[in-house]
Backbone as CSV, one residue per row, in Angstrom:
resi,resn,N_x,N_y,N_z,CA_x,CA_y,CA_z,C_x,C_y,C_z
1,MET,9.006,-5.885,-3.104,9.959,-4.822,-3.321,11.354,-5.346,-2.950
2,THR,12.296,-5.141,-3.841,13.659,-5.571,-3.566,14.542,-4.354,-3.373
3,THR,15.545,-4.524,-2.567,16.505,-3.441,-2.377,17.825,-3.866,-2.996
4,ARG,18.461,-2.925,-3.624,19.762,-3.197,-4.232,20.832,-2.492,-3.425
5,ALA,22.009,-3.116,-3.388,23.124,-2.504,-2.657,23.593,-1.233,-3.372
6,TRP,23.480,-1.190,-4.681,23.930,-0.033,-5.441,22.898,0.242,-6.513
7,SER,22.429,1.454,-6.590,21.499,1.824,-7.640,22.034,3.047,-8.350
8,ARG,21.474,3.326,-9.497,21.910,4.464,-10.285,21.636,5.756,-9.507
9,PRO,22.628,6.649,-9.458,22.430,7.894,-8.698,21.288,8.729,-9.266
10,THR,20.559,9.372,-8.380,19.475,10.247,-8.789,20.046,11.586,-9.242
11,ALA,19.207,12.421,-9.865,19.667,13.730,-10.346,20.261,14.585,-9.231
12,PRO,19.626,14.673,-8.052,20.248,15.457,-6.978,21.610,14.899,-6.557
13,CYS,21.751,13.591,-6.557,23.017,12.987,-6.188,24.087,13.301,-7.240
14,ARG,23.726,13.248,-8.518,24.670,13.603,-9.580,25.111,15.059,-9.426
15,ARG,24.157,15.942,-9.081,24.493,17.353,-8.864,25.463,17.480,-7.696
16,GLU,25.220,16.715,-6.637,26.129,16.725,-5.495,27.516,16.250,-5.896
17,LEU,27.579,15.150,-6.636,28.867,14.608,-7.060,29.640,15.615,-7.908
18,LEU,28.956,16.235,-8.867,29.623,17.205,-9.735,30.052,18.448,-8.961
19,GLY,29.181,18.937,-8.097,29.519,20.104,-7.279,30.674,19.808,-6.341
20,PHE,30.630,18.653,-5.701,31.688,18.251,-4.783,33.021,18.136,-5.525
21,ALA,32.984,17.556,-6.721,34.207,17.406,-7.521,34.769,18.772,-7.934
22,ALA,33.894,19.677,-8.365,34.353,21.008,-8.789,34.971,21.770,-7.617
23,VAL,34.312,21.728,-6.486,34.839,22.400,-5.290,36.155,21.750,-4.857
24,GLY,36.221,20.438,-4.938,37.446,19.730,-4.582,38.622,20.108,-5.474
25,LEU,38.366,20.259,-6.763,39.421,20.685,-7.682,39.911,22.097,-7.345
26,LEU,38.988,22.973,-7.026,39.369,24.332,-6.631,40.200,24.305,-5.348
27,ALA,39.767,23.529,-4.377,40.503,23.434,-3.112,41.890,22.832,-3.339
28,TYR,41.983,21.850,-4.217,43.277,21.251,-4.540,44.211,22.294,-5.159
29,ALA,43.673,23.107,-6.052,44.476,24.161,-6.688,44.964,25.172,-5.649
30,VAL,44.094,25.537,-4.703,44.482,26.456,-3.635,45.580,25.824,-2.785
31,ASP,45.418,24.557,-2.426,46.400,23.840,-1.615,47.759,23.829,-2.317
32,LEU,47.770,23.442,-3.574,49.014,23.345,-4.326,49.684,24.707,-4.509
33,ALA,48.906,25.704,-4.907,49.468,27.039,-5.148,50.003,27.655,-3.855
34,LEU,49.225,27.560,-2.785,49.664,28.151,-1.523,50.885,27.418,-0.963
35,PHE,50.862,26.087,-1.040,52.011,25.318,-0.571,53.272,25.721,-1.340
36,THR,53.145,25.842,-2.656,54.284,26.219,-3.491,54.810,27.602,-3.113
37,CYS,53.908,28.547,-2.903,54.322,29.907,-2.514,54.934,29.942,-1.115
38,LEU,54.328,29.242,-0.186,54.840,29.240,1.188,56.176,28.514,1.286
39,ARG,56.313,27.465,0.520,57.539,26.668,0.547,58.662,27.383,-0.194
40,GLY,58.339,28.026,-1.317,59.345,28.689,-2.141,59.639,30.103,-1.684
41,PRO,58.926,31.095,-2.253,59.222,32.499,-1.953,59.124,32.860,-0.469
42,ALA,58.180,32.296,0.255,58.023,32.636,1.671,59.069,31.946,2.542
43,GLY,59.646,30.865,2.047,60.723,30.184,2.746,60.326,29.391,3.978
44,LEU,59.062,28.996,4.073,58.631,28.198,5.229,59.065,26.743,5.057
45,GLY,59.167,26.047,6.155,59.488,24.621,6.121,58.341,23.831,5.511
46,PRO,58.592,22.601,5.081,57.564,21.823,4.387,56.331,21.512,5.235
47,LEU,56.521,21.186,6.495,55.365,20.847,7.331,54.518,22.068,7.660
48,THR,55.164,23.180,7.951,54.431,24.417,8.227,53.676,24.865,6.983
49,ALA,54.356,24.841,5.836,53.722,25.240,4.580,52.532,24.337,4.260
50,LYS,52.695,23.039,4.463,51.609,22.103,4.151,50.456,22.275,5.127
51,ALA,50.739,22.475,6.391,49.666,22.670,7.373,48.846,23.911,7.032
52,LEU,49.507,25.003,6.700,48.794,26.243,6.351,48.006,26.096,5.049
53,SER,48.603,25.445,4.047,47.891,25.278,2.775,46.706,24.314,2.938
54,PHE,46.847,23.321,3.823,45.759,22.382,4.093,44.571,23.097,4.748
55,VAL,44.846,23.919,5.743,43.775,24.665,6.425,43.085,25.617,5.438
56,ALA,43.859,26.291,4.611,43.273,27.200,3.612,42.414,26.429,2.607
57,ALA,42.913,25.293,2.141,42.153,24.487,1.177,40.872,23.940,1.808
58,CYS,40.942,23.519,3.075,39.733,23.048,3.781,38.704,24.163,3.894
59,SER,39.167,25.364,4.178,38.254,26.505,4.300,37.598,26.835,2.964
60,VAL,38.376,26.793,1.894,37.829,27.033,0.553,36.817,25.944,0.203
61,ALA,37.167,24.693,0.488,36.258,23.584,0.184,34.967,23.686,0.995
62,TYR,35.084,24.041,2.263,33.894,24.178,3.103,32.990,25.284,2.553
63,ALA,33.574,26.442,2.260,32.784,27.562,1.734,32.137,27.192,0.400
64,GLY,32.894,26.548,-0.478,32.345,26.141,-1.770,31.206,25.154,-1.640
65,ASN,31.345,24.199,-0.729,30.271,23.228,-0.525,29.072,23.854,0.169
66,ALA,29.319,24.715,1.149,28.218,25.352,1.880,27.437,26.320,0.988
67,LEU,28.155,27.075,0.164,27.503,28.085,-0.677,27.085,27.557,-2.045
68,GLY,27.613,26.413,-2.433,27.322,25.864,-3.752,26.650,24.508,-3.683
69,THR,27.447,23.475,-3.532,26.967,22.095,-3.597,25.806,21.819,-2.648
70,TYR,25.914,22.253,-1.416,24.895,21.968,-0.399,24.173,23.234,0.057
71,ARG,23.982,24.168,-0.831,23.360,25.457,-0.473,21.921,25.312,0.007
72,ASP,21.268,24.204,-0.331,19.890,23.991,0.090,19.772,23.427,1.512
73,ARG,20.884,23.114,2.149,20.876,22.563,3.511,21.113,23.690,4.495
74,ARG,20.359,23.705,5.547,20.518,24.744,6.575,21.582,24.291,7.568
75,ILE,22.644,25.064,7.635,23.707,24.772,8.591,24.073,26.066,9.300
76,SER,24.516,25.953,10.522,24.934,27.156,11.247,25.895,26.758,12.350
77,GLY,26.659,27.709,12.772,27.580,27.493,13.873,28.911,26.918,13.443
78,LEU,29.730,26.628,14.417,31.074,26.123,14.186,31.104,24.609,13.999
79,ARG,30.112,23.908,14.482,30.083,22.458,14.413,30.238,21.917,12.994
80,PRO,29.504,22.427,11.990,29.678,21.871,10.636,31.092,22.055,10.092
81,TYR,31.710,23.209,10.361,33.080,23.421,9.891,34.037,22.464,10.598
82,ALA,33.851,22.286,11.899,34.710,21.367,12.652,34.558,19.938,12.134
83,ALA,33.320,19.518,11.856,33.083,18.180,11.314,33.719,18.048,9.925
84,PHE,33.595,19.090,9.110,34.185,19.083,7.773,35.707,18.972,7.865
85,PHE,36.301,19.738,8.764,37.744,19.703,8.954,38.187,18.313,9.415
86,LEU,37.441,17.710,10.322,37.761,16.371,10.809,37.678,15.339,9.685
87,VAL,36.629,15.409,8.870,36.487,14.500,7.733,37.696,14.646,6.802
88,ASN,38.132,15.880,6.570,39.282,16.110,5.703,40.588,15.627,6.336
89,LEU,40.719,15.739,7.640,41.894,15.183,8.321,41.949,13.666,8.167
90,VAL,40.796,13.015,8.307,40.749,11.563,8.126,41.106,11.212,6.681
91,GLY,40.620,12.002,5.731,40.983,11.783,4.326,42.485,11.907,4.106
92,ALA,43.101,12.903,4.716,44.548,13.074,4.607,45.277,11.879,5.227
93,ALA,44.757,11.362,6.336,45.360,10.194,6.977,45.264,8.969,6.073
94,VAL,44.160,8.826,5.350,44.011,7.711,4.402,45.086,7.801,3.317
95,GLN,45.310,9.005,2.790,46.342,9.182,1.773,47.722,8.818,2.325
96,LEU,48.030,9.279,3.528,49.320,8.963,4.138,49.450,7.464,4.423
97,LEU,48.365,6.836,4.837,48.389,5.402,5.108,48.672,4.606,3.834
98,CYS,48.040,4.996,2.729,48.306,4.320,1.458,49.777,4.446,1.076
99,LEU,50.325,5.629,1.236,51.733,5.862,0.929,52.626,5.030,1.855
100,ALA,52.328,5.022,3.135,53.146,4.276,4.096,53.111,2.775,3.822
101,VAL,51.938,2.237,3.541,51.818,0.806,3.262,52.623,0.447,2.014
102,SER,52.483,1.253,0.976,53.208,0.979,-0.262,54.716,1.112,-0.077
103,HIS,55.134,2.212,0.521,56.567,2.511,0.630,57.273,1.616,1.648
104,TYR,56.712,1.556,2.845,57.378,0.825,3.921,56.926,-0.623,4.046
105,GLY,55.648,-0.877,3.821,55.127,-2.236,3.963,55.420,-3.124,2.766
106,LEU,55.229,-2.590,1.567,55.436,-3.384,0.357,56.817,-3.175,-0.261
107,GLY,57.538,-2.179,0.221,58.877,-1.932,-0.291,58.924,-1.283,-1.662
108,LEU,57.823,-0.667,-2.084,57.776,0.027,-3.375,58.248,1.461,-3.135
109,THR,59.538,1.717,-3.339,60.144,2.956,-2.884,60.489,3.951,-3.987
110,SER,60.129,3.673,-5.217,60.436,4.627,-6.286,59.512,5.847,-6.187
111,GLN,59.924,6.924,-6.813,59.086,8.129,-6.808,57.750,7.849,-7.492
112,ARG,57.768,7.063,-8.551,56.531,6.705,-9.262,55.589,5.925,-8.347
113,ALA,56.133,4.954,-7.618,55.303,4.162,-6.696,54.719,5.042,-5.598
114,ASP,55.532,5.966,-5.072,55.035,6.881,-4.042,53.919,7.773,-4.585
115,THR,54.089,8.237,-5.813,53.071,9.097,-6.426,51.774,8.320,-6.654
116,VAL,51.887,7.117,-7.182,50.687,6.309,-7.446,49.970,5.969,-6.145
117,SER,50.720,5.550,-5.130,50.068,5.139,-3.882,49.477,6.311,-3.120
118,GLY,50.187,7.429,-3.062,49.700,8.567,-2.279,48.765,9.484,-3.033
119,ALA,49.135,9.821,-4.271,48.380,10.833,-5.014,47.330,10.251,-5.945
120,VAL,47.363,8.955,-6.205,46.338,8.350,-7.068,45.428,7.446,-6.233
121,VAL,45.969,6.353,-5.729,45.154,5.414,-4.946,44.666,6.079,-3.663
122,GLY,45.578,6.702,-2.930,45.203,7.362,-1.676,44.205,8.478,-1.892
123,MET,44.423,9.289,-2.931,43.498,10.392,-3.233,42.118,9.863,-3.609
124,ALA,42.068,8.787,-4.405,40.771,8.222,-4.795,40.003,7.715,-3.569
125,LEU,40.671,6.958,-2.717,40.010,6.452,-1.506,39.604,7.595,-0.576
126,ALA,40.483,8.576,-0.423,40.185,9.712,0.449,39.024,10.544,-0.095
127,THR,38.929,10.670,-1.401,37.833,11.439,-2.002,36.491,10.763,-1.756
128,VAL,36.443,9.450,-1.902,35.203,8.715,-1.613,34.827,8.910,-0.146
129,LEU,35.795,8.784,0.739,35.548,8.983,2.170,35.082,10.410,2.451
130,ARG,35.722,11.390,1.842,35.350,12.792,2.066,33.936,13.074,1.570
131,PHE,33.588,12.545,0.404,32.235,12.764,-0.109,31.209,12.156,0.840
132,TRP,31.433,10.912,1.237,30.497,10.251,2.137,30.424,10.993,3.479
133,GLY,31.569,11.334,4.046,31.587,12.020,5.334,30.954,13.398,5.279
134,THR,31.202,14.108,4.178,30.637,15.448,4.028,29.122,15.407,3.944
135,ARG,28.594,14.482,3.157,27.130,14.450,3.015,26.460,13.746,4.184
136,THR,27.186,12.913,4.918,26.606,12.180,6.045,26.651,12.979,7.338
137,TRP,27.772,13.652,7.613,27.945,14.310,8.908,27.927,15.826,8.865
138,VAL,28.247,16.411,7.731,28.357,17.870,7.694,27.107,18.504,7.110
139,PHE,26.740,18.113,5.892,25.597,18.714,5.199,24.473,17.688,5.064
140,ARG,24.116,17.055,6.157,23.101,15.997,6.159,21.730,16.575,5.832
141,ALA,21.036,15.929,4.888,19.663,16.323,4.563,18.754,15.857,5.689
142,GLU,17.692,16.585,5.908,16.738,16.209,6.955,16.228,14.801,6.705
143,GLY,16.305,13.966,7.731,15.779,12.616,7.635,16.717,11.618,6.973
144,ARG,17.840,12.054,6.446,18.762,11.125,5.792,19.913,10.845,6.733
145,VAL,20.308,9.580,6.772,21.389,9.183,7.642,22.634,8.850,6.841
146,GLY,22.642,9.050,5.544,23.857,8.800,4.793,23.680,7.983,3.539
147,SER,22.499,7.923,3.000,22.286,7.192,1.772,23.127,7.769,0.644
148,TRP,23.706,6.897,-0.162,24.528,7.350,-1.289,23.672,7.859,-2.429
149,THR,22.423,7.438,-2.514,21.620,7.777,-3.688,20.509,8.764,-3.410
150,GLY,20.537,9.340,-2.232,19.564,10.393,-1.928,18.320,9.818,-1.458
């Protein structure tokens, strides 16, 4: 018997990936819409508006994953939400790190470079981290320690 480092995802894993992506898109829309409203009509500062929209988006994502993507996993208490929030904070830090390295480390200071590094490269890396962290630490299946393929 041989083991491969990467194998084709199983049907449950594909369902997880699709569910996670759909919930993530919804949470992103909530984050963007709330940030825009808080920053514009509500007149809040950028950091306050972003902090509030981030917490709201994390809550939407947690509820969507708990009630949808990972509805077959038994979770209870505050610990799973706290772990989910922590995973999302680390994901946000990855996005900021990509932006900082590109802007300050590599000297790529145009708006396009900032967008690509933070919102494309950073978002892609953060999404992979969030998916892995969510299924490994928050909605862990019984007996699984974090396999990507179920």
